[in-house]
All heavy atoms as TSV, in Angstrom:
chain	resi	resn	atom	element	x	y	z
A	1	MET	N	N	2.162	12.446	-1.981
A	1	MET	CA	C	1.494	12.588	-3.259
A	1	MET	C	C	1.352	14.069	-3.565
A	1	MET	O	O	0.927	14.848	-2.736
A	1	MET	CB	C	0.133	11.918	-3.181
A	1	MET	CG	C	-0.609	11.975	-4.468
A	1	MET	SD	S	-2.119	11.044	-4.373
A	1	MET	CE	C	-3.265	12.360	-4.236
A	2	LYS	N	N	1.704	14.442	-4.742
A	2	LYS	CA	C	1.573	15.831	-5.156
A	2	LYS	C	C	0.391	15.970	-6.104
A	2	LYS	O	O	0.161	15.115	-6.952
A	2	LYS	CB	C	2.828	16.289	-5.890
A	2	LYS	CG	C	4.056	16.323	-5.033
A	2	LYS	CD	C	5.233	16.782	-5.864
A	2	LYS	CE	C	6.499	16.723	-5.069
A	2	LYS	NZ	N	7.658	17.074	-5.864
A	3	ILE	N	N	-0.352	17.029	-5.939
A	3	ILE	CA	C	-1.415	17.340	-6.884
A	3	ILE	C	C	-0.813	18.304	-7.890
A	3	ILE	O	O	-0.375	19.397	-7.532
A	3	ILE	CB	C	-2.643	17.952	-6.185
A	3	ILE	CG1	C	-3.215	16.933	-5.207
A	3	ILE	CG2	C	-3.672	18.395	-7.210
A	3	ILE	CD1	C	-4.361	17.447	-4.401
A	4	LYS	N	N	-0.751	17.879	-9.132
A	4	LYS	CA	C	-0.056	18.663	-10.151
A	4	LYS	C	C	-0.784	19.954	-10.473
A	4	LYS	O	O	-0.189	21.002	-10.532
A	4	LYS	CB	C	0.154	17.824	-11.398
A	4	LYS	CG	C	1.073	16.654	-11.136
A	4	LYS	CD	C	1.229	15.796	-12.341
A	4	LYS	CE	C	2.070	14.580	-11.986
A	4	LYS	NZ	N	2.129	13.637	-13.040
A	5	HIS	N	N	-2.053	19.873	-10.700
A	5	HIS	CA	C	-2.829	21.073	-10.999
A	5	HIS	C	C	-4.302	20.775	-10.815
A	5	HIS	O	O	-4.732	19.637	-10.857
A	5	HIS	CB	C	-2.556	21.582	-12.413
A	5	HIS	CG	C	-2.904	20.577	-13.479
A	5	HIS	ND1	N	-4.182	20.388	-13.933
A	5	HIS	CD2	C	-2.144	19.687	-14.157
A	5	HIS	CE1	C	-4.187	19.448	-14.858
A	5	HIS	NE2	N	-2.959	18.989	-15.002
A	6	MET	N	N	-5.035	21.777	-10.582
A	6	MET	CA	C	-6.478	21.606	-10.495
A	6	MET	C	C	-7.026	21.518	-11.919
A	6	MET	O	O	-6.397	21.952	-12.870
A	6	MET	CB	C	-7.116	22.786	-9.760
A	6	MET	CG	C	-6.670	22.907	-8.317
A	6	MET	SD	S	-7.037	21.449	-7.336
A	6	MET	CE	C	-8.794	21.623	-7.193
A	7	ALA	N	N	-8.196	20.962	-12.021
A	7	ALA	CA	C	-8.797	20.796	-13.338
A	7	ALA	C	C	-9.053	22.158	-13.968
A	7	ALA	O	O	-9.657	23.033	-13.370
A	7	ALA	CB	C	-10.099	20.022	-13.231
A	8	GLY	N	N	-8.549	22.295	-15.154
A	8	GLY	CA	C	-8.755	23.539	-15.879
A	8	GLY	C	C	-9.994	23.461	-16.738
A	8	GLY	O	O	-10.623	22.420	-16.880
A	9	GLU	N	N	-10.342	24.576	-17.303
A	9	GLU	CA	C	-11.523	24.615	-18.173
A	9	GLU	C	C	-11.307	23.783	-19.435
A	9	GLU	O	O	-12.248	23.248	-19.985
A	9	GLU	CB	C	-11.828	26.070	-18.555
A	9	GLU	CG	C	-12.221	26.939	-17.385
A	9	GLU	CD	C	-13.511	26.495	-16.734
A	9	GLU	OE1	O	-14.428	26.079	-17.451
A	9	GLU	OE2	O	-13.591	26.551	-15.496
A	10	ASP	N	N	-10.054	23.693	-19.893
A	10	ASP	CA	C	-9.782	22.983	-21.140
A	10	ASP	C	C	-9.601	21.481	-20.936
A	10	ASP	O	O	-9.468	20.737	-21.889
A	10	ASP	CB	C	-8.544	23.567	-21.825
A	10	ASP	CG	C	-7.310	23.508	-20.939
A	10	ASP	OD1	O	-7.457	23.328	-19.717
A	10	ASP	OD2	O	-6.202	23.654	-21.479
A	11	GLU	N	N	-9.644	20.995	-19.698
A	11	GLU	CA	C	-9.459	19.579	-19.421
A	11	GLU	C	C	-10.820	18.880	-19.460
A	11	GLU	O	O	-11.758	19.291	-18.776
A	11	GLU	CB	C	-8.813	19.407	-18.049
A	11	GLU	CG	C	-8.471	17.976	-17.739
A	11	GLU	CD	C	-7.779	17.844	-16.398
A	11	GLU	OE1	O	-8.108	18.605	-15.472
A	11	GLU	OE2	O	-6.924	16.980	-16.298
A	12	SER	N	N	-10.908	17.827	-20.265
A	12	SER	CA	C	-12.184	17.117	-20.380
A	12	SER	C	C	-12.368	16.181	-19.193
A	12	SER	O	O	-11.428	15.849	-18.466
A	12	SER	CB	C	-12.236	16.314	-21.680
A	12	SER	OG	O	-11.390	15.186	-21.582
A	13	ILE	N	N	-13.580	15.747	-19.011
A	13	ILE	CA	C	-13.891	14.823	-17.926
A	13	ILE	C	C	-13.139	13.517	-18.121
A	13	ILE	O	O	-12.698	12.893	-17.155
A	13	ILE	CB	C	-15.423	14.597	-17.820
A	13	ILE	CG1	C	-15.772	13.729	-16.612
A	13	ILE	CG2	C	-15.957	13.933	-19.079
A	13	ILE	CD1	C	-15.560	14.391	-15.305
A	14	TYR	N	N	-12.920	13.102	-19.363
A	14	TYR	CA	C	-12.207	11.859	-19.638
A	14	TYR	C	C	-10.745	11.971	-19.223
A	14	TYR	O	O	-10.162	11.020	-18.697
A	14	TYR	CB	C	-12.332	11.502	-21.121
A	14	TYR	CG	C	-13.771	11.333	-21.536
A	14	TYR	CD1	C	-14.398	12.284	-22.342
A	14	TYR	CD2	C	-14.517	10.239	-21.107
A	14	TYR	CE1	C	-15.727	12.147	-22.708
A	14	TYR	CE2	C	-15.844	10.086	-21.468
A	14	TYR	CZ	C	-16.441	11.034	-22.265
A	14	TYR	OH	O	-17.754	10.890	-22.615
A	15	GLU	N	N	-10.141	13.133	-19.456
A	15	GLU	CA	C	-8.757	13.349	-19.043
A	15	GLU	C	C	-8.657	13.357	-17.518
A	15	GLU	O	O	-7.711	12.811	-16.953
A	15	GLU	CB	C	-8.225	14.659	-19.612
A	15	GLU	CG	C	-8.041	14.631	-21.118
A	15	GLU	CD	C	-7.814	16.005	-21.713
A	15	GLU	OE1	O	-8.259	17.010	-21.103
A	15	GLU	OE2	O	-7.202	16.072	-22.782
A	16	ARG	N	N	-9.623	13.967	-16.855
A	16	ARG	CA	C	-9.623	13.988	-15.393
A	16	ARG	C	C	-9.776	12.581	-14.827
A	16	ARG	O	O	-9.088	12.197	-13.887
A	16	ARG	CB	C	-10.748	14.879	-14.871
A	16	ARG	CG	C	-10.496	16.352	-15.092
A	16	ARG	CD	C	-11.624	17.197	-14.590
A	16	ARG	NE	N	-11.718	17.094	-13.134
A	16	ARG	CZ	C	-12.747	17.529	-12.425
A	16	ARG	NH1	N	-13.778	18.077	-13.020
A	16	ARG	NH2	N	-12.763	17.410	-11.117
A	17	VAL	N	N	-10.692	11.805	-15.406
A	17	VAL	CA	C	-10.905	10.436	-14.944
A	17	VAL	C	C	-9.637	9.608	-15.163
A	17	VAL	O	O	-9.222	8.853	-14.279
A	17	VAL	CB	C	-12.121	9.798	-15.648
A	17	VAL	CG1	C	-12.180	8.293	-15.396
A	17	VAL	CG2	C	-13.399	10.473	-15.201
A	18	ALA	N	N	-9.010	9.750	-16.304
A	18	ALA	CA	C	-7.778	9.005	-16.586
A	18	ALA	C	C	-6.686	9.381	-15.592
A	18	ALA	O	O	-5.958	8.514	-15.089
A	18	ALA	CB	C	-7.314	9.272	-18.009
A	19	ARG	N	N	-6.565	10.658	-15.280
A	19	ARG	CA	C	-5.551	11.117	-14.329
A	19	ARG	C	C	-5.837	10.559	-12.934
A	19	ARG	O	O	-4.942	10.070	-12.244
A	19	ARG	CB	C	-5.506	12.641	-14.297
A	19	ARG	CG	C	-4.398	13.203	-13.429
A	19	ARG	CD	C	-4.219	14.697	-13.594
A	19	ARG	NE	N	-5.445	15.466	-13.681
A	19	ARG	CZ	C	-6.108	15.970	-12.629
A	19	ARG	NH1	N	-5.661	15.786	-11.420
A	19	ARG	NH2	N	-7.212	16.665	-12.822
A	20	LEU	N	N	-7.107	10.576	-12.543
A	20	LEU	CA	C	-7.474	10.031	-11.235
A	20	LEU	C	C	-7.258	8.522	-11.169
A	20	LEU	O	O	-6.827	7.993	-10.136
A	20	LEU	CB	C	-8.926	10.377	-10.909
A	20	LEU	CG	C	-9.188	11.855	-10.622
A	20	LEU	CD1	C	-10.679	12.102	-10.495
A	20	LEU	CD2	C	-8.457	12.295	-9.368
A	21	GLU	N	N	-7.532	7.819	-12.251
A	21	GLU	CA	C	-7.276	6.374	-12.289
A	21	GLU	C	C	-5.789	6.089	-12.124
A	21	GLU	O	O	-5.407	5.143	-11.421
A	21	GLU	CB	C	-7.791	5.766	-13.581
A	21	GLU	CG	C	-9.297	5.650	-13.642
A	21	GLU	CD	C	-9.817	5.167	-14.978
A	21	GLU	OE1	O	-9.059	5.214	-15.979
A	21	GLU	OE2	O	-10.983	4.735	-15.023
A	22	ASP	N	N	-4.939	6.902	-12.737
A	22	ASP	CA	C	-3.491	6.745	-12.583
A	22	ASP	C	C	-3.073	6.982	-11.139
A	22	ASP	O	O	-2.233	6.257	-10.594
A	22	ASP	CB	C	-2.732	7.707	-13.507
A	22	ASP	CG	C	-2.857	7.338	-14.968
A	22	ASP	OD1	O	-3.244	6.193	-15.266
A	22	ASP	OD2	O	-2.555	8.210	-15.816
A	23	GLU	N	N	-3.649	7.984	-10.507
A	23	GLU	CA	C	-3.320	8.275	-9.114
A	23	GLU	C	C	-3.788	7.147	-8.200
A	23	GLU	O	O	-3.081	6.766	-7.267
A	23	GLU	CB	C	-3.926	9.607	-8.693
A	23	GLU	CG	C	-3.249	10.803	-9.341
A	23	GLU	CD	C	-3.898	12.122	-8.960
A	23	GLU	OE1	O	-4.665	12.168	-7.985
A	23	GLU	OE2	O	-3.623	13.108	-9.662
A	24	VAL	N	N	-4.963	6.589	-8.464
A	24	VAL	CA	C	-5.466	5.473	-7.666
A	24	VAL	C	C	-4.550	4.255	-7.820
A	24	VAL	O	O	-4.212	3.585	-6.840
A	24	VAL	CB	C	-6.920	5.124	-8.060
A	24	VAL	CG1	C	-7.352	3.786	-7.478
A	24	VAL	CG2	C	-7.863	6.227	-7.616
A	25	ALA	N	N	-4.120	3.983	-9.037
A	25	ALA	CA	C	-3.211	2.858	-9.270
A	25	ALA	C	C	-1.894	3.067	-8.526
A	25	ALA	O	O	-1.350	2.129	-7.933
A	25	ALA	CB	C	-2.957	2.687	-10.763
A	26	SER	N	N	-1.401	4.276	-8.528
A	26	SER	CA	C	-0.161	4.588	-7.816
A	26	SER	C	C	-0.335	4.377	-6.309
A	26	SER	O	O	0.529	3.795	-5.645
A	26	SER	CB	C	0.244	6.030	-8.109
A	26	SER	OG	O	1.375	6.387	-7.361
A	27	LEU	N	N	-1.456	4.824	-5.766
A	27	LEU	CA	C	-1.722	4.634	-4.342
A	27	LEU	C	C	-1.865	3.152	-3.991
A	27	LEU	O	O	-1.386	2.708	-2.942
A	27	LEU	CB	C	-2.977	5.396	-3.929
A	27	LEU	CG	C	-2.836	6.913	-3.900
A	27	LEU	CD1	C	-4.200	7.551	-3.668
A	27	LEU	CD2	C	-1.860	7.342	-2.817
A	28	ARG	N	N	-2.497	2.390	-4.863
A	28	ARG	CA	C	-2.625	0.955	-4.614
A	28	ARG	C	C	-1.260	0.277	-4.584
A	28	ARG	O	O	-1.020	-0.613	-3.760
A	28	ARG	CB	C	-3.519	0.305	-5.656
A	28	ARG	CG	C	-4.963	0.623	-5.436
A	28	ARG	CD	C	-5.864	-0.112	-6.376
A	28	ARG	NE	N	-7.241	0.237	-6.063
A	28	ARG	CZ	C	-8.268	-0.089	-6.789
A	28	ARG	NH1	N	-8.092	-0.800	-7.883
A	28	ARG	NH2	N	-9.475	0.279	-6.435
A	29	ASN	N	N	-0.362	0.696	-5.463
A	29	ASN	CA	C	0.987	0.135	-5.460
A	29	ASN	C	C	1.706	0.466	-4.158
A	29	ASN	O	O	2.386	-0.382	-3.579
A	29	ASN	CB	C	1.797	0.647	-6.648
A	29	ASN	CG	C	1.348	0.050	-7.951
A	29	ASN	OD1	O	0.795	-1.056	-7.977
A	29	ASN	ND2	N	1.567	0.750	-9.040
A	30	GLU	N	N	1.555	1.690	-3.684
A	30	GLU	CA	C	2.177	2.082	-2.421
A	30	GLU	C	C	1.609	1.272	-1.260
A	30	GLU	O	O	2.352	0.845	-0.367
A	30	GLU	CB	C	1.979	3.573	-2.167
A	30	GLU	CG	C	2.789	4.456	-3.078
A	30	GLU	CD	C	2.579	5.932	-2.799
A	30	GLU	OE1	O	2.419	6.289	-1.623
A	30	GLU	OE2	O	2.583	6.705	-3.763
A	31	ILE	N	N	0.307	1.047	-1.268
A	31	ILE	CA	C	-0.318	0.249	-0.212
A	31	ILE	C	C	0.203	-1.185	-0.247
A	31	ILE	O	O	0.470	-1.779	0.801
A	31	ILE	CB	C	-1.858	0.286	-0.337
A	31	ILE	CG1	C	-2.362	1.672	0.066
A	31	ILE	CG2	C	-2.511	-0.808	0.501
A	31	ILE	CD1	C	-3.823	1.902	-0.210
A	32	ASP	N	N	0.374	-1.752	-1.441
A	32	ASP	CA	C	0.907	-3.109	-1.557
A	32	ASP	C	C	2.316	-3.199	-0.972
A	32	ASP	O	O	2.655	-4.168	-0.294
A	32	ASP	CB	C	0.908	-3.569	-3.014
A	32	ASP	CG	C	-0.489	-3.877	-3.530
A	32	ASP	OD1	O	-1.409	-4.071	-2.700
A	32	ASP	OD2	O	-0.661	-3.917	-4.764
A	33	VAL	N	N	3.131	-2.178	-1.210
A	33	VAL	CA	C	4.482	-2.157	-0.648
A	33	VAL	C	C	4.417	-2.102	0.875
A	33	VAL	O	O	5.123	-2.838	1.576
A	33	VAL	CB	C	5.293	-0.965	-1.215
A	33	VAL	CG1	C	6.580	-0.764	-0.443
A	33	VAL	CG2	C	5.584	-1.171	-2.687
A	34	LEU	N	N	3.548	-1.257	1.411
A	34	LEU	CA	C	3.405	-1.148	2.863
A	34	LEU	C	C	2.883	-2.447	3.478
A	34	LEU	O	O	3.343	-2.867	4.546
A	34	LEU	CB	C	2.483	0.012	3.218
A	34	LEU	CG	C	3.028	1.408	2.925
A	34	LEU	CD1	C	1.947	2.453	3.161
A	34	LEU	CD2	C	4.245	1.693	3.771
A	35	LYS	N	N	1.933	-3.092	2.808
A	35	LYS	CA	C	1.417	-4.360	3.304
A	35	LYS	C	C	2.516	-5.414	3.347
A	35	LYS	O	O	2.618	-6.178	4.314
A	35	LYS	CB	C	0.262	-4.840	2.426
A	35	LYS	CG	C	-1.031	-4.121	2.695
A	35	LYS	CD	C	-2.151	-4.425	1.721
A	35	LYS	CE	C	-2.313	-5.792	1.231
A	35	LYS	NZ	N	-3.441	-5.972	0.305
A	36	GLY	N	N	3.345	-5.455	2.315
A	36	GLY	CA	C	4.456	-6.400	2.287
A	36	GLY	C	C	5.453	-6.137	3.401
A	36	GLY	O	O	5.943	-7.067	4.054
A	37	THR	N	N	5.729	-4.863	3.644
A	37	THR	CA	C	6.648	-4.492	4.705
A	37	THR	C	C	6.104	-4.916	6.065
A	37	THR	O	O	6.827	-5.493	6.888
A	37	THR	CB	C	6.899	-2.974	4.687
A	37	THR	OG1	O	7.457	-2.614	3.418
A	37	THR	CG2	C	7.838	-2.553	5.782
A	38	MET	N	N	4.842	-4.638	6.309
A	38	MET	CA	C	4.237	-5.011	7.588
A	38	MET	C	C	4.197	-6.532	7.756
A	38	MET	O	O	4.449	-7.054	8.834
A	38	MET	CB	C	2.825	-4.428	7.711
A	38	MET	CG	C	2.804	-2.930	7.871
A	38	MET	SD	S	3.796	-2.326	9.259
A	38	MET	CE	C	2.979	-3.084	10.634
A	39	ARG	N	N	3.902	-7.236	6.682
A	39	ARG	CA	C	3.877	-8.702	6.751
A	39	ARG	C	C	5.255	-9.232	7.130
A	39	ARG	O	O	5.384	-10.106	7.987
A	39	ARG	CB	C	3.435	-9.281	5.417
A	39	ARG	CG	C	3.336	-10.779	5.425
A	39	ARG	CD	C	2.968	-11.339	4.044
A	39	ARG	NE	N	2.741	-12.750	4.082
A	39	ARG	CZ	C	3.707	-13.671	4.169
A	39	ARG	NH1	N	4.958	-13.313	4.244
A	39	ARG	NH2	N	3.406	-14.953	4.192
A	40	ASN	N	N	6.298	-8.684	6.514
A	40	ASN	CA	C	7.660	-9.124	6.830
A	40	ASN	C	C	8.014	-8.842	8.282
A	40	ASN	O	O	8.650	-9.666	8.944
A	40	ASN	CB	C	8.671	-8.451	5.899
A	40	ASN	CG	C	8.581	-8.972	4.485
A	40	ASN	OD1	O	8.052	-10.049	4.240
A	40	ASN	ND2	N	9.091	-8.209	3.540
A	41	LYS	N	N	7.621	-7.685	8.793
A	41	LYS	CA	C	7.901	-7.349	10.197
A	41	LYS	C	C	7.202	-8.326	11.141
A	41	LYS	O	O	7.773	-8.770	12.127
A	41	LYS	CB	C	7.467	-5.917	10.508
A	41	LYS	CG	C	8.408	-4.872	9.974
A	41	LYS	CD	C	7.945	-3.490	10.412
A	41	LYS	CE	C	8.920	-2.446	9.966
A	41	LYS	NZ	N	9.831	-2.059	11.034
A	42	ILE	N	N	5.955	-8.652	10.838
A	42	ILE	CA	C	5.207	-9.582	11.684
A	42	ILE	C	C	5.850	-10.962	11.655
A	42	ILE	O	O	6.011	-11.605	12.698
A	42	ILE	CB	C	3.727	-9.640	11.255
A	42	ILE	CG1	C	3.047	-8.304	11.568
A	42	ILE	CG2	C	3.003	-10.796	11.932
A	42	ILE	CD1	C	1.674	-8.151	10.945
A	43	VAL	N	N	6.237	-11.410	10.470
A	43	VAL	CA	C	6.862	-12.728	10.344
A	43	VAL	C	C	8.171	-12.765	11.127
A	43	VAL	O	O	8.453	-13.740	11.834
A	43	VAL	CB	C	7.082	-13.093	8.859
A	43	VAL	CG1	C	7.985	-14.300	8.710
A	43	VAL	CG2	C	5.749	-13.337	8.169
A	44	ARG	N	N	8.979	-11.703	11.030
A	44	ARG	CA	C	10.231	-11.660	11.787
A	44	ARG	C	C	9.963	-11.689	13.289
A	44	ARG	O	O	10.673	-12.370	14.045
A	44	ARG	CB	C	11.048	-10.425	11.417
A	44	ARG	CG	C	11.860	-10.645	10.154
A	44	ARG	CD	C	12.823	-9.488	9.932
A	44	ARG	NE	N	12.391	-8.844	8.699
A	44	ARG	CZ	C	12.018	-7.589	8.580
A	44	ARG	NH1	N	12.047	-6.771	9.591
A	44	ARG	NH2	N	11.629	-7.117	7.424
A	45	TYR	N	N	8.965	-10.957	13.735
A	45	TYR	CA	C	8.615	-10.938	15.155
A	45	TYR	C	C	8.160	-12.318	15.623
A	45	TYR	O	O	8.578	-12.802	16.685
A	45	TYR	CB	C	7.529	-9.896	15.412
A	45	TYR	CG	C	7.079	-9.835	16.835
A	45	TYR	CD1	C	7.904	-9.293	17.819
A	45	TYR	CD2	C	5.836	-10.320	17.215
A	45	TYR	CE1	C	7.498	-9.253	19.148
A	45	TYR	CE2	C	5.423	-10.277	18.527
A	45	TYR	CZ	C	6.257	-9.738	19.493
A	45	TYR	OH	O	5.854	-9.706	20.796
A	46	GLU	N	N	7.296	-12.971	14.838
A	46	GLU	CA	C	6.828	-14.303	15.195
A	46	GLU	C	C	7.990	-15.291	15.234
A	46	GLU	O	O	8.063	-16.142	16.116
A	46	GLU	CB	C	5.758	-14.770	14.210
A	46	GLU	CG	C	4.447	-14.032	14.357
A	46	GLU	CD	C	3.433	-14.411	13.295
A	46	GLU	OE1	O	3.801	-15.102	12.319
A	46	GLU	OE2	O	2.266	-14.003	13.443
A	47	HIS	N	N	8.900	-15.170	14.292
A	47	HIS	CA	C	10.067	-16.045	14.252
A	47	HIS	C	C	10.918	-15.854	15.507
A	47	HIS	O	O	11.404	-16.821	16.107
A	47	HIS	CB	C	10.890	-15.777	12.984
A	47	HIS	CG	C	12.036	-16.701	12.811
A	47	HIS	ND1	N	11.891	-18.032	12.559
A	47	HIS	CD2	C	13.375	-16.477	12.868
A	47	HIS	CE1	C	13.068	-18.600	12.465
A	47	HIS	NE2	N	13.998	-17.680	12.656
A	48	LYS	N	N	11.084	-14.616	15.929
A	48	LYS	CA	C	11.854	-14.322	17.137
A	48	LYS	C	C	11.192	-14.961	18.362
A	48	LYS	O	O	11.876	-15.528	19.218
A	48	LYS	CB	C	11.953	-12.809	17.326
A	48	LYS	CG	C	12.868	-12.401	18.472
A	48	LYS	CD	C	12.803	-10.924	18.797
A	48	LYS	CE	C	13.037	-10.016	17.641
A	48	LYS	NZ	N	13.050	-8.594	18.015
A	49	LEU	N	N	9.872	-14.880	18.440
A	49	LEU	CA	C	9.160	-15.484	19.568
A	49	LEU	C	C	9.318	-17.002	19.564
A	49	LEU	O	O	9.493	-17.621	20.619
A	49	LEU	CB	C	7.681	-15.110	19.532
A	49	LEU	CG	C	7.334	-13.651	19.834
A	49	LEU	CD1	C	5.838	-13.434	19.684
A	49	LEU	CD2	C	7.799	-13.253	21.223
A	50	ILE	N	N	9.254	-17.607	18.391
A	50	ILE	CA	C	9.401	-19.060	18.281
A	50	ILE	C	C	10.796	-19.470	18.734
A	50	ILE	O	O	10.968	-20.466	19.436
A	50	ILE	CB	C	9.108	-19.523	16.842
A	50	ILE	CG1	C	7.616	-19.352	16.541
A	50	ILE	CG2	C	9.538	-20.966	16.631
A	50	ILE	CD1	C	7.245	-19.521	15.088
A	51	LYS	N	N	11.819	-18.703	18.352
A	51	LYS	CA	C	13.188	-19.015	18.774
A	51	LYS	C	C	13.322	-18.957	20.294
A	51	LYS	O	O	14.115	-19.691	20.873
A	51	LYS	CB	C	14.181	-18.036	18.144
A	51	LYS	CG	C	14.496	-18.316	16.707
A	51	LYS	CD	C	15.414	-17.244	16.182
A	51	LYS	CE	C	16.724	-17.829	15.776
A	51	LYS	NZ	N	17.619	-16.817	15.191
A	52	LYS	N	N	12.560	-18.078	20.937
A	52	LYS	CA	C	12.599	-17.964	22.398
A	52	LYS	C	C	11.776	-19.057	23.075
A	52	LYS	O	O	11.736	-19.132	24.289
A	52	LYS	CB	C	12.072	-16.597	22.834
A	52	LYS	CG	C	12.995	-15.456	22.478
A	52	LYS	CD	C	12.423	-14.140	22.966
A	52	LYS	CE	C	13.353	-12.997	22.620
A	52	LYS	NZ	N	12.803	-11.700	23.058
A	53	GLY	N	N	11.110	-19.894	22.281
A	53	GLY	CA	C	10.353	-21.008	22.830
A	53	GLY	C	C	8.915	-20.686	23.170
A	53	GLY	O	O	8.245	-21.465	23.844
A	54	LYS	N	N	8.433	-19.573	22.720
A	54	LYS	CA	C	7.043	-19.210	23.010
A	54	LYS	C	C	6.128	-19.838	21.962
A	54	LYS	O	O	6.478	-19.964	20.796
A	54	LYS	CB	C	6.885	-17.704	23.012
A	54	LYS	CG	C	7.804	-17.056	24.013
A	54	LYS	CD	C	7.315	-15.736	24.438
A	54	LYS	CE	C	8.281	-15.256	25.510
A	54	LYS	NZ	N	7.997	-14.003	26.037
A	55	ASP	N	N	4.946	-20.209	22.418
A	55	ASP	CA	C	3.957	-20.782	21.504
A	55	ASP	C	C	3.271	-19.641	20.767
A	55	ASP	O	O	2.664	-18.765	21.383
A	55	ASP	CB	C	2.939	-21.603	22.300
A	55	ASP	CG	C	2.024	-22.400	21.404
A	55	ASP	OD1	O	2.428	-22.704	20.260
A	55	ASP	OD2	O	0.899	-22.691	21.836
A	56	VAL	N	N	3.377	-19.667	19.446
A	56	VAL	CA	C	2.855	-18.563	18.639
A	56	VAL	C	C	1.889	-19.118	17.606
A	56	VAL	O	O	2.190	-20.076	16.912
A	56	VAL	CB	C	4.007	-17.812	17.928
A	56	VAL	CG1	C	3.456	-16.743	17.009
A	56	VAL	CG2	C	4.975	-17.240	18.925
A	57	GLN	N	N	0.732	-18.477	17.531
A	57	GLN	CA	C	-0.195	-18.792	16.440
A	57	GLN	C	C	-0.099	-17.632	15.460
A	57	GLN	O	O	-0.373	-16.478	15.817
A	57	GLN	CB	C	-1.609	-18.922	16.965
A	57	GLN	CG	C	-2.576	-19.322	15.886
A	57	GLN	CD	C	-3.971	-19.541	16.441
A	57	GLN	OE1	O	-4.212	-19.360	17.622
A	57	GLN	NE2	N	-4.879	-19.921	15.558
A	58	SER	N	N	0.313	-17.916	14.258
A	58	SER	CA	C	0.561	-16.884	13.271
A	58	SER	C	C	-0.715	-16.134	12.909
A	58	SER	O	O	-1.779	-16.720	12.761
A	58	SER	CB	C	1.168	-17.474	12.007
A	58	SER	OG	O	1.397	-16.447	11.055
A	59	ILE	N	N	-0.576	-14.814	12.765
A	59	ILE	CA	C	-1.705	-14.014	12.302
A	59	ILE	C	C	-1.631	-13.789	10.800
A	59	ILE	O	O	-2.482	-13.177	10.210
A	59	ILE	CB	C	-1.784	-12.660	13.049
A	59	ILE	CG1	C	-0.543	-11.817	12.786
A	59	ILE	CG2	C	-1.999	-12.878	14.511
A	59	ILE	CD1	C	-0.654	-10.398	13.317
A	60	ILE	N	N	-0.569	-14.318	10.183
A	60	ILE	CA	C	-0.387	-14.193	8.734
A	60	ILE	C	C	-1.009	-15.420	8.069
A	60	ILE	O	O	-0.557	-16.532	8.246
A	60	ILE	CB	C	1.104	-14.119	8.354
A	60	ILE	CG1	C	1.798	-12.971	9.064
A	60	ILE	CG2	C	1.278	-14.017	6.857
A	60	ILE	CD1	C	1.376	-11.604	8.608
A	61	ASP	N	N	-2.022	-15.231	7.312
A	61	ASP	CA	C	-2.663	-16.306	6.529
A	61	ASP	C	C	-3.619	-15.741	5.562
A	61	ASP	O	O	-4.155	-14.741	5.616
A	61	ASP	CB	C	-3.353	-17.341	7.392
A	61	ASP	CG	C	-2.361	-18.286	8.066
A	61	ASP	OD1	O	-1.335	-18.595	7.465
A	61	ASP	OD2	O	-2.662	-18.689	9.203
């Protein structure tokens, strides 16, 4: 994440809040992508264990 600029004197509080809300939304999207990736890795790992005949209780729910 890059910080474009620090708040200047001419920037209103509303503009700063809007910019921060955009950054928060962007971070939430990145977290959702990471969560999906981790979920897929766990599912693949559990599937591999099941194929080997191990008893697995899924942690995905």
